[in-house]
Jmol script that loads the backbone (N, CA, C; Angstrom):
load data "model"
ATOM      1  N   UNK A   1       7.710  53.369   3.793  1.00  0.00           N
ATOM      2  CA  UNK A   1       8.703  53.785   2.824  1.00  0.00           C
ATOM      3  C   UNK A   1       8.721  52.833   1.631  1.00  0.00           C
ATOM      4  N   UNK A   2       8.636  51.540   1.908  1.00  0.00           N
ATOM      5  CA  UNK A   2       8.667  50.570   0.813  1.00  0.00           C
ATOM      6  C   UNK A   2       7.440  50.700  -0.073  1.00  0.00           C
ATOM      7  N   UNK A   3       6.334  51.173   0.506  1.00  0.00           N
ATOM      8  CA  UNK A   3       5.129  51.375  -0.298  1.00  0.00           C
ATOM      9  C   UNK A   3       5.308  52.446  -1.350  1.00  0.00           C
ATOM     10  N   UNK A   4       6.130  53.427  -1.066  1.00  0.00           N
ATOM     11  CA  UNK A   4       6.401  54.510  -2.009  1.00  0.00           C
ATOM     12  C   UNK A   4       7.526  54.177  -2.978  1.00  0.00           C
ATOM     13  N   UNK A   5       8.333  53.191  -2.624  1.00  0.00           N
ATOM     14  CA  UNK A   5       9.492  52.830  -3.445  1.00  0.00           C
ATOM     15  C   UNK A   5       9.484  51.319  -3.700  1.00  0.00           C
ATOM     16  N   UNK A   6       8.805  50.866  -4.742  1.00  0.00           N
ATOM     17  CA  UNK A   6       8.722  49.430  -5.020  1.00  0.00           C
ATOM     18  C   UNK A   6      10.084  48.752  -5.173  1.00  0.00           C
ATOM     19  N   UNK A   7      11.069  49.472  -5.686  1.00  0.00           N
ATOM     20  CA  UNK A   7      12.400  48.877  -5.845  1.00  0.00           C
ATOM     21  C   UNK A   7      13.006  48.558  -4.479  1.00  0.00           C
ATOM     22  N   UNK A   8      12.747  49.396  -3.489  1.00  0.00           N
ATOM     23  CA  UNK A   8      13.238  49.144  -2.137  1.00  0.00           C
ATOM     24  C   UNK A   8      12.566  47.915  -1.544  1.00  0.00           C
ATOM     25  N   UNK A   9      11.287  47.770  -1.759  1.00  0.00           N
ATOM     26  CA  UNK A   9      10.568  46.590  -1.270  1.00  0.00           C
ATOM     27  C   UNK A   9      11.135  45.326  -1.910  1.00  0.00           C
ATOM     28  N   UNK A  10      11.412  45.378  -3.194  1.00  0.00           N
ATOM     29  CA  UNK A  10      11.985  44.218  -3.887  1.00  0.00           C
ATOM     30  C   UNK A  10      13.372  43.893  -3.333  1.00  0.00           C
ATOM     31  N   UNK A  11      14.166  44.906  -3.069  1.00  0.00           N
ATOM     32  CA  UNK A  11      15.498  44.700  -2.512  1.00  0.00           C
ATOM     33  C   UNK A  11      15.415  44.056  -1.132  1.00  0.00           C
ATOM     34  N   UNK A  12      14.487  44.530  -0.295  1.00  0.00           N
ATOM     35  CA  UNK A  12      14.346  43.995   1.054  1.00  0.00           C
ATOM     36  C   UNK A  12      13.887  42.542   1.056  1.00  0.00           C
ATOM     37  N   UNK A  13      13.226  42.104   0.003  1.00  0.00           N
ATOM     38  CA  UNK A  13      12.838  40.692  -0.090  1.00  0.00           C
ATOM     39  C   UNK A  13      14.033  39.804  -0.413  1.00  0.00           C
ATOM     40  N   UNK A  14      15.050  40.362  -1.022  1.00  0.00           N
ATOM     41  CA  UNK A  14      16.218  39.579  -1.453  1.00  0.00           C
ATOM     42  C   UNK A  14      17.442  39.749  -0.557  1.00  0.00           C
ATOM     43  N   UNK A  15      17.583  40.922   0.062  1.00  0.00           N
ATOM     44  CA  UNK A  15      18.776  41.245   0.847  1.00  0.00           C
ATOM     45  C   UNK A  15      18.356  41.534   2.289  1.00  0.00           C
ATOM     46  N   UNK A  16      19.012  40.924   3.278  1.00  0.00           N
ATOM     47  CA  UNK A  16      18.660  41.223   4.666  1.00  0.00           C
ATOM     48  C   UNK A  16      18.907  42.697   4.989  1.00  0.00           C
ATOM     49  N   UNK A  17      17.932  43.335   5.626  1.00  0.00           N
ATOM     50  CA  UNK A  17      18.057  44.738   5.991  1.00  0.00           C
ATOM     51  C   UNK A  17      18.047  44.863   7.507  1.00  0.00           C
ATOM     52  N   UNK A  18      18.850  45.783   8.015  1.00  0.00           N
ATOM     53  CA  UNK A  18      18.911  45.982   9.449  1.00  0.00           C
ATOM     54  C   UNK A  18      19.221  47.423   9.793  1.00  0.00           C
ATOM     55  N   UNK A  19      19.099  47.728  11.067  1.00  0.00           N
ATOM     56  CA  UNK A  19      19.383  49.074  11.568  1.00  0.00           C
ATOM     57  C   UNK A  19      20.108  48.945  12.904  1.00  0.00           C
ATOM     58  N   UNK A  20      20.888  49.968  13.214  1.00  0.00           N
ATOM     59  CA  UNK A  20      21.596  50.017  14.493  1.00  0.00           C
ATOM     60  C   UNK A  20      21.629  51.459  14.971  1.00  0.00           C
ATOM     61  N   UNK A  21      21.700  51.622  16.264  1.00  0.00           N
ATOM     62  CA  UNK A  21      21.819  52.952  16.859  1.00  0.00           C
ATOM     63  C   UNK A  21      23.263  53.419  16.688  1.00  0.00           C
ATOM     64  N   UNK A  22      23.439  54.638  16.217  1.00  0.00           N
ATOM     65  CA  UNK A  22      24.772  55.159  15.932  1.00  0.00           C
ATOM     66  C   UNK A  22      25.679  55.110  17.161  1.00  0.00           C
ATOM     67  N   UNK A  23      25.154  55.454  18.321  1.00  0.00           N
ATOM     68  CA  UNK A  23      25.972  55.428  19.541  1.00  0.00           C
ATOM     69  C   UNK A  23      26.466  54.010  19.848  1.00  0.00           C
ATOM     70  N   UNK A  24      25.630  53.008  19.581  1.00  0.00           N
ATOM     71  CA  UNK A  24      26.049  51.617  19.790  1.00  0.00           C
ATOM     72  C   UNK A  24      27.156  51.230  18.814  1.00  0.00           C
ATOM     73  N   UNK A  25      27.028  51.672  17.582  1.00  0.00           N
ATOM     74  CA  UNK A  25      28.073  51.385  16.597  1.00  0.00           C
ATOM     75  C   UNK A  25      29.391  52.037  16.994  1.00  0.00           C
ATOM     76  N   UNK A  26      29.314  53.280  17.464  1.00  0.00           N
ATOM     77  CA  UNK A  26      30.534  53.980  17.868  1.00  0.00           C
ATOM     78  C   UNK A  26      31.164  53.345  19.110  1.00  0.00           C
ATOM     79  N   UNK A  27      30.334  52.908  20.039  1.00  0.00           N
ATOM     80  CA  UNK A  27      30.848  52.343  21.289  1.00  0.00           C
ATOM     81  C   UNK A  27      31.362  50.922  21.128  1.00  0.00           C
ATOM     82  N   UNK A  28      30.683  50.122  20.307  1.00  0.00           N
ATOM     83  CA  UNK A  28      30.994  48.687  20.244  1.00  0.00           C
ATOM     84  C   UNK A  28      31.549  48.230  18.905  1.00  0.00           C
ATOM     85  N   UNK A  29      31.411  49.032  17.875  1.00  0.00           N
ATOM     86  CA  UNK A  29      31.907  48.670  16.547  1.00  0.00           C
ATOM     87  C   UNK A  29      30.854  47.970  15.706  1.00  0.00           C
ATOM     88  N   UNK A  30      31.089  47.932  14.415  1.00  0.00           N
ATOM     89  CA  UNK A  30      30.102  47.397  13.476  1.00  0.00           C
ATOM     90  C   UNK A  30      29.936  45.885  13.568  1.00  0.00           C
ATOM     91  N   UNK A  31      30.914  45.196  14.141  1.00  0.00           N
ATOM     92  CA  UNK A  31      30.835  43.734  14.226  1.00  0.00           C
ATOM     93  C   UNK A  31      30.149  43.248  15.502  1.00  0.00           C
ATOM     94  N   UNK A  32      29.808  44.169  16.393  1.00  0.00           N
ATOM     95  CA  UNK A  32      29.141  43.808  17.652  1.00  0.00           C
ATOM     96  C   UNK A  32      27.669  43.494  17.385  1.00  0.00           C
ATOM     97  N   UNK A  33      27.037  42.764  18.280  1.00  0.00           N
ATOM     98  CA  UNK A  33      25.607  42.455  18.113  1.00  0.00           C
ATOM     99  C   UNK A  33      24.715  43.650  18.470  1.00  0.00           C
ATOM    100  N   UNK A  34      24.782  44.671  17.641  1.00  0.00           N
ATOM    101  CA  UNK A  34      23.985  45.892  17.842  1.00  0.00           C
ATOM    102  C   UNK A  34      22.975  46.094  16.712  1.00  0.00           C
ATOM    103  N   UNK A  35      22.951  45.180  15.762  1.00  0.00           N
ATOM    104  CA  UNK A  35      22.068  45.305  14.599  1.00  0.00           C
ATOM    105  C   UNK A  35      20.724  44.637  14.870  1.00  0.00           C
ATOM    106  N   UNK A  36      19.671  45.242  14.356  1.00  0.00           N
ATOM    107  CA  UNK A  36      18.314  44.719  14.495  1.00  0.00           C
ATOM    108  C   UNK A  36      17.747  44.493  13.098  1.00  0.00           C
ATOM    109  N   UNK A  37      17.371  43.261  12.819  1.00  0.00           N
ATOM    110  CA  UNK A  37      16.783  42.941  11.519  1.00  0.00           C
ATOM    111  C   UNK A  37      15.448  43.659  11.377  1.00  0.00           C
ATOM    112  N   UNK A  38      15.183  44.197  10.215  1.00  0.00           N
ATOM    113  CA  UNK A  38      13.939  44.927   9.986  1.00  0.00           C
ATOM    114  C   UNK A  38      12.809  44.029   9.512  1.00  0.00           C
ATOM    115  N   UNK A  39      13.135  42.797   9.150  1.00  0.00           N
ATOM    116  CA  UNK A  39      12.104  41.908   8.606  1.00  0.00           C
ATOM    117  C   UNK A  39      11.757  40.750   9.532  1.00  0.00           C
ATOM    118  N   UNK A  40      12.503  40.580  10.637  1.00  0.00           N
ATOM    119  CA  UNK A  40      12.215  39.499  11.583  1.00  0.00           C
ATOM    120  C   UNK A  40      12.124  40.091  12.983  1.00  0.00           C
ATOM    121  N   UNK A  41      12.392  39.284  13.986  1.00  0.00           N
ATOM    122  CA  UNK A  41      12.318  39.801  15.358  1.00  0.00           C
ATOM    123  C   UNK A  41      13.397  40.852  15.602  1.00  0.00           C
ATOM    124  N   UNK A  42      13.280  41.558  16.696  1.00  0.00           N
ATOM    125  CA  UNK A  42      14.181  42.676  16.988  1.00  0.00           C
ATOM    126  C   UNK A  42      15.358  42.273  17.864  1.00  0.00           C
ATOM    127  N   UNK A  43      15.678  40.986  17.903  1.00  0.00           N
ATOM    128  CA  UNK A  43      16.800  40.521  18.702  1.00  0.00           C
ATOM    129  C   UNK A  43      18.100  41.099  18.149  1.00  0.00           C
ATOM    130  N   UNK A  44      18.906  41.754  18.992  1.00  0.00           N
ATOM    131  CA  UNK A  44      20.189  42.281  18.497  1.00  0.00           C
ATOM    132  C   UNK A  44      21.086  41.147  17.999  1.00  0.00           C
ATOM    133  N   UNK A  45      21.799  41.409  16.936  1.00  0.00           N
ATOM    134  CA  UNK A  45      22.688  40.414  16.345  1.00  0.00           C
ATOM    135  C   UNK A  45      23.816  41.117  15.613  1.00  0.00           C
ATOM    136  N   UNK A  46      24.802  40.366  15.173  1.00  0.00           N
ATOM    137  CA  UNK A  46      25.868  40.953  14.347  1.00  0.00           C
ATOM    138  C   UNK A  46      25.330  41.167  12.942  1.00  0.00           C
ATOM    139  N   UNK A  47      25.991  42.011  12.183  1.00  0.00           N
ATOM    140  CA  UNK A  47      25.479  42.303  10.841  1.00  0.00           C
ATOM    141  C   UNK A  47      25.525  41.078   9.937  1.00  0.00           C
ATOM    142  N   UNK A  48      26.418  40.140  10.211  1.00  0.00           N
ATOM    143  CA  UNK A  48      26.477  38.929   9.375  1.00  0.00           C
ATOM    144  C   UNK A  48      25.344  37.971   9.701  1.00  0.00           C
ATOM    145  N   UNK A  49      24.621  38.195  10.809  1.00  0.00           N
ATOM    146  CA  UNK A  49      23.507  37.336  11.193  1.00  0.00           C
ATOM    147  C   UNK A  49      22.152  37.914  10.802  1.00  0.00           C
ATOM    148  N   UNK A  50      22.167  39.016  10.094  1.00  0.00           N
ATOM    149  CA  UNK A  50      20.892  39.615   9.674  1.00  0.00           C
ATOM    150  C   UNK A  50      20.189  38.666   8.735  1.00  0.00           C
TER     151      UNK A  50
END
end "model"
wireframe off; spacefill off
backbone 0.3
color backbone group
């Protein structure tokens, strides 16, 4: 995706990006360690630790 959108690639170099499973967010909330950084290891963490 970043290959098709250079602005997205530039943003990802400056801002931490992450993803979470919707069911995990609904069950545990956005502050729970359900986020996975897209640029480093896949260890679950809170969104503030991305």
